[in-house]
C-alpha positions as CSV (number, residue, x, y, z in Angstrom):
1,M,-9.2,-75.8,79.3
2,G,-6.5,-75.2,81.8
3,G,-6.3,-77.1,85.1
4,G,-7.0,-73.9,87.0
5,L,-10.4,-73.4,85.4
6,F,-11.1,-77.1,85.8
7,A,-10.3,-76.8,89.5
8,L,-12.6,-73.8,89.7
9,A,-15.4,-75.9,88.2
10,L,-14.7,-78.6,90.8
11,C,-15.0,-76.1,93.6
12,V,-18.3,-74.7,92.3
13,L,-19.8,-78.1,91.9
14,S,-19.0,-79.1,95.5
15,L,-21.0,-76.3,97.0
16,A,-23.0,-77.2,100.1
17,L,-25.4,-74.4,101.0
18,G,-25.9,-74.1,104.7
19,T,-24.5,-76.0,107.6
20,G,-25.4,-74.2,110.8
21,T,-24.3,-76.7,113.5
22,A,-22.0,-75.8,116.4
23,D,-19.8,-78.9,115.8
24,A,-17.4,-79.3,112.9
25,Q,-18.9,-81.2,109.9
26,L,-16.9,-83.2,107.5
27,L,-18.3,-83.6,103.9
28,V,-16.6,-86.0,101.5
29,S,-18.1,-85.8,98.0
30,R,-17.1,-88.0,95.0
31,Y,-17.8,-86.9,91.4
32,T,-17.4,-88.3,87.9
33,V,-16.1,-86.2,85.0
34,H,-17.4,-86.7,81.5
35,M,-16.3,-85.0,78.3
36,E,-18.8,-85.1,75.5
37,G,-20.5,-88.0,77.2
38,V,-17.3,-90.1,77.7
39,R,-16.1,-90.7,81.2
40,V,-12.6,-89.3,81.6
41,G,-12.0,-89.3,85.4
42,H,-13.1,-88.5,88.9
43,A,-12.8,-85.9,91.7
44,I,-13.0,-86.0,95.5
45,V,-13.8,-82.9,97.6
46,R,-13.3,-82.9,101.4
47,A,-14.7,-79.9,103.4
48,T,-14.4,-79.5,107.1
49,L,-16.6,-76.7,108.4
50,G,-15.9,-75.8,112.0
51,P,-17.6,-73.1,114.2
52,T,-14.7,-70.7,113.7
53,N,-12.6,-72.1,110.8
54,Y,-12.6,-74.2,107.7
55,K,-10.4,-76.4,105.5
56,V,-11.2,-77.6,102.0
57,T,-9.2,-79.9,99.8
58,V,-9.8,-81.2,96.2
59,S,-8.1,-83.9,94.3
60,A,-8.9,-85.0,90.7
61,D,-7.6,-87.3,88.1
62,V,-9.0,-86.6,84.6
63,G,-6.9,-88.9,82.4
64,P,-5.3,-87.9,79.1
65,V,-8.2,-85.7,77.7
66,L,-7.1,-82.6,79.5
67,S,-3.5,-81.3,79.6
68,N,-3.5,-81.3,83.4
69,T,-4.4,-84.9,84.4
70,K,-4.0,-84.6,88.1
71,I,-5.1,-81.7,90.3
72,N,-4.7,-81.0,94.0
73,G,-5.8,-77.9,96.0
74,E,-6.2,-76.8,99.6
75,A,-7.7,-73.7,101.3
76,T,-7.9,-72.7,104.9
77,G,-9.6,-69.7,106.5
78,L,-11.7,-68.3,109.4
79,R,-15.5,-68.0,109.8
80,N,-17.8,-66.0,112.1
81,G,-21.3,-67.1,111.5
82,S,-21.9,-66.6,107.8
83,H,-18.9,-64.3,107.4
84,V,-15.9,-66.1,105.7
85,T,-12.3,-64.8,105.7
86,P,-9.9,-66.7,103.4
87,M,-6.4,-67.1,104.8
88,R,-4.3,-69.3,102.5
89,F,-4.8,-71.2,99.2
90,Q,-2.6,-73.4,97.1
91,F,-3.2,-75.3,93.9
92,V,-0.9,-77.5,91.8
93,S,-1.4,-79.7,88.7
94,S,0.6,-82.3,86.8
95,G,0.6,-80.1,83.8
96,G,2.8,-77.5,85.6
97,E,0.1,-75.0,86.6
98,A,0.3,-73.7,90.2
99,S,-1.3,-70.9,92.2
100,S,-0.7,-69.8,95.8
101,V,-2.4,-66.9,97.6
102,N,-1.8,-65.6,101.1
103,F,-4.7,-63.5,102.0
104,A,-3.3,-62.7,105.5
105,G,-1.3,-59.6,106.3
106,P,2.4,-59.7,107.2
107,D,1.6,-60.3,110.9
108,G,-0.7,-63.2,110.0
109,T,-3.9,-61.4,110.7
110,P,-6.9,-61.9,108.4
111,A,-6.9,-58.3,107.2
112,S,-5.2,-58.4,103.8
113,V,-2.9,-55.6,102.8
114,N,-3.5,-56.3,99.1
115,P,-6.5,-54.3,97.7
116,R,-6.8,-56.8,94.8
117,L,-7.6,-59.6,97.4
118,R,-10.3,-57.7,99.3
119,G,-13.8,-58.9,98.7
120,V,-12.8,-61.9,96.7
121,F,-12.3,-65.6,97.4
122,D,-10.0,-68.4,96.2
123,P,-12.0,-71.1,94.5
124,L,-12.2,-73.4,97.6
125,S,-13.1,-70.7,100.0
126,A,-15.8,-69.7,97.6
127,L,-17.6,-72.9,98.3
128,V,-17.5,-72.2,102.1
129,F,-19.0,-68.7,101.4
130,A,-21.7,-70.3,99.4
131,A,-22.2,-72.9,102.1
132,L,-23.2,-70.2,104.5
133,N,-24.9,-67.6,102.3
134,P,-27.9,-67.5,102.2
135,S,-28.5,-68.9,105.7
136,P,-30.2,-72.2,105.8
137,P,-32.8,-73.4,105.1
138,S,-32.9,-71.5,101.8
139,V,-35.6,-72.1,99.3
140,E,-33.6,-70.6,96.5
141,P,-30.0,-71.9,96.0
142,C,-29.7,-70.3,92.6
143,K,-29.5,-66.6,93.6
144,S,-25.8,-65.9,94.3
145,L,-22.9,-63.7,93.1
146,I,-19.4,-65.1,93.9
147,P,-16.2,-63.2,93.0
148,I,-13.2,-65.7,92.7
149,I,-9.5,-65.1,92.1
150,L,-7.3,-67.8,90.6
151,G,-3.8,-66.9,89.5
152,R,-4.0,-63.6,87.5
153,A,-7.6,-64.2,86.6
154,R,-10.8,-63.1,88.3
155,F,-14.0,-65.0,87.9
156,D,-17.4,-63.4,88.6
157,I,-20.0,-66.1,88.7
158,V,-23.7,-65.2,88.8
159,M,-26.3,-67.9,89.4
160,S,-30.0,-67.4,88.7
161,P,-33.1,-69.6,88.6
162,K,-33.5,-71.5,85.3
163,P,-36.3,-70.0,83.1
164,G,-39.5,-71.9,83.6
165,G,-39.0,-72.6,87.3
166,A,-38.4,-75.8,89.1
167,D,-40.0,-79.1,88.0
168,P,-42.3,-80.0,91.0
169,R,-41.8,-83.7,90.1
170,S,-38.0,-83.5,90.5
171,E,-35.9,-83.2,93.7
172,I,-33.3,-81.3,91.7
173,I,-33.4,-77.5,91.3
174,D,-31.8,-76.4,88.0
175,C,-29.9,-73.1,87.8
176,D,-28.3,-71.1,85.1
177,A,-24.8,-69.6,85.8
178,Y,-23.1,-66.8,83.9
179,S,-19.3,-66.4,84.4
180,T,-17.2,-63.4,83.4
181,V,-13.4,-64.1,83.4
182,S,-11.2,-61.0,83.6
183,T,-7.4,-61.4,82.9
184,P,-4.7,-58.6,82.7
185,D,-3.0,-58.6,79.3
186,A,0.6,-57.7,78.4
187,S,-0.3,-54.0,77.9
188,G,-1.8,-53.7,81.3
189,G,-5.4,-53.8,80.1
190,I,-8.1,-56.2,81.2
191,G,-9.4,-58.8,78.8
192,A,-12.8,-60.5,79.5
193,Q,-14.4,-63.7,78.4
194,N,-17.9,-64.9,79.2
195,A,-19.4,-68.4,79.5
196,R,-22.7,-69.9,80.5
197,W,-22.8,-72.9,82.8
198,Q,-25.6,-75.1,84.1
199,I,-25.8,-76.3,87.8
200,G,-28.3,-78.6,89.5
201,F,-28.9,-78.7,93.3
202,S,-30.5,-81.2,95.6
203,K,-31.5,-80.7,99.2
204,V,-30.3,-82.6,102.3
205,S,-32.4,-82.1,105.4
206,R,-30.0,-83.2,108.2
207,P,-27.9,-81.2,108.4
208,A,-29.6,-78.5,106.2
209,L,-27.5,-78.6,102.9
210,W,-27.8,-77.9,99.3
211,L,-25.5,-80.3,97.3
212,V,-24.6,-79.8,93.7
213,E,-25.8,-82.7,91.7
214,Y,-24.2,-81.7,88.3
215,L,-22.3,-79.0,86.6
216,V,-22.1,-78.5,82.8
217,V,-19.3,-76.3,81.5
218,P,-18.3,-75.5,77.9
219,T,-14.6,-76.0,77.2
220,S,-12.3,-75.9,74.2
221,N,-12.4,-79.7,74.2
222,G,-16.2,-79.9,74.2
223,T,-18.9,-79.9,76.9
224,M,-17.6,-81.2,80.3
225,T,-20.2,-82.6,82.7
226,I,-19.3,-83.3,86.4
227,S,-21.9,-85.4,88.3
228,R,-22.1,-86.2,92.0
229,E,-21.9,-89.9,92.8
230,E,-22.1,-89.7,96.6
231,T,-21.6,-87.6,99.6
232,N,-20.7,-88.7,103.1
233,I,-21.4,-86.4,106.0
234,S,-20.0,-86.9,109.5
235,A,-18.8,-85.1,112.6
236,S,-15.2,-84.1,112.3
């Protein structure tokens, strides 16, 4: 699996559903990465959510198992309540993959002049969108549709409650996720691939947050599992 898709997985796993405070909040989450049960690396996600703007960074080191061993990304944008407007995104990996998106118009305003970028998010801004939609405190973190653009590919991720409902004995809510990846081919057509993921959320009461506990993603190298070790929340 390419570093871009791995970065997308990191962004999805770091979702925090619902800070509603007036002050900026800084969330720093550390995750471990396993491939077929063997630990291969770690990732750190830092998200600053302010009353009118946001910034998210991700850094990961996943060793020699994947072709892109080190990954770094950053996104900035504006917010008005639960409305999120991406402005800029960049992503680089040690394997040579890179992506940069400027959502703003030529005068620097949020209104993008590129129709392809309207209504979609970069991977890191997607986590801010999920952080604010639905408004907290939500009793159902699994119901969400998030359109994401990364390079030339578009990812439409649909989350839904896992069949059978939540285990009342567990603090983790398990969700199924279905992703459709659409990529233009050389002939100008659109090729699509589908995959099923698994995501588990846990609830934090102060501030009102849903944190992703784990993410299970099928890859060409086997099943990748990303698990949360810890999250520190503070005023920025």
